[in-house]
C-alpha positions in Angstrom: 14.2 199.0 29.6 13.0 195.7 31.2 10.4 197.6 33.2 9.1 199.3 30.1 8.7 195.9 28.4 6.9 194.6 31.5 4.5 197.4 31.2 4.0 197.8 27.4 3.7 194.2 26.3 0.9 193.0 28.5 -0.9 196.3 28.0 -0.7 195.9 24.2 -2.5 192.5 24.5 -5.1 193.9 26.9 -5.6 196.9 24.6 -6.2 194.7 21.7 -8.7 192.6 23.7 -10.4 195.7 25.0 -10.8 197.1 21.5 -12.2 193.8 20.2 -14.8 193.7 23.0 -15.7 197.4 22.7 -16.2 197.4 18.9 -18.0 194.1 19.0 -20.8 196.0 20.9 -20.5 199.4 19.3 -20.4 200.4 15.6 -17.7 203.1 14.9 -20.1 205.0 12.6 -22.6 205.3 15.4 -20.3 206.9 18.0 -20.8 210.6 19.0 -18.1 213.0 20.1 -19.4 216.0 22.1 -22.9 215.4 20.8 -21.9 215.3 17.2 -21.5 212.2 15.1 -17.9 211.4 14.2 -16.9 212.1 10.6 -13.8 209.9 10.8 -13.5 206.7 8.7 -13.9 203.4 10.5 -10.2 202.5 10.4 -9.4 205.8 12.1 -11.9 205.1 14.9 -10.5 201.6 15.3 -6.9 203.0 15.5 -7.8 205.7 18.0 -9.8 203.2 20.1 -6.9 200.8 20.2 -4.4 203.4 21.3 -6.8 204.7 24.0 -7.3 201.1 25.3 -3.5 200.5 25.1 -2.8 203.8 27.0 -5.3 203.0 29.8 -3.9 199.4 30.1 -0.3 200.8 30.2 -1.3 203.3 32.9 -2.8 200.5 34.9 0.3 198.4 34.5 2.7 201.3 35.3 0.7 202.0 38.5 1.0 198.4 39.5 4.7 198.5 39.0 4.9 201.7 41.0 3.0 200.2 43.9 5.1 196.9 43.7 8.3 198.6 44.6 10.1 197.4 47.7 10.9 199.6 50.6 14.6 199.8 49.6 13.7 201.1 46.1 11.3 203.7 47.6 13.9 205.0 50.1 16.8 205.4 47.7 
């Protein structure tokens, strides 16, 4: 449980910051998906964007935890 908190909490903060930076530059109504404009409301695009940023940040944090294991933990 401790490791999950070590991964998810910082990635939540980074996901929020990433979303703020991304949507400061790009308008959700001007985004295209597979060459077609999105028909989703702004709040849906913000929500999807946040969860994508959070998922990428969590994957990065999880990979860091995976690589930070000691030799004893790896050889169990």
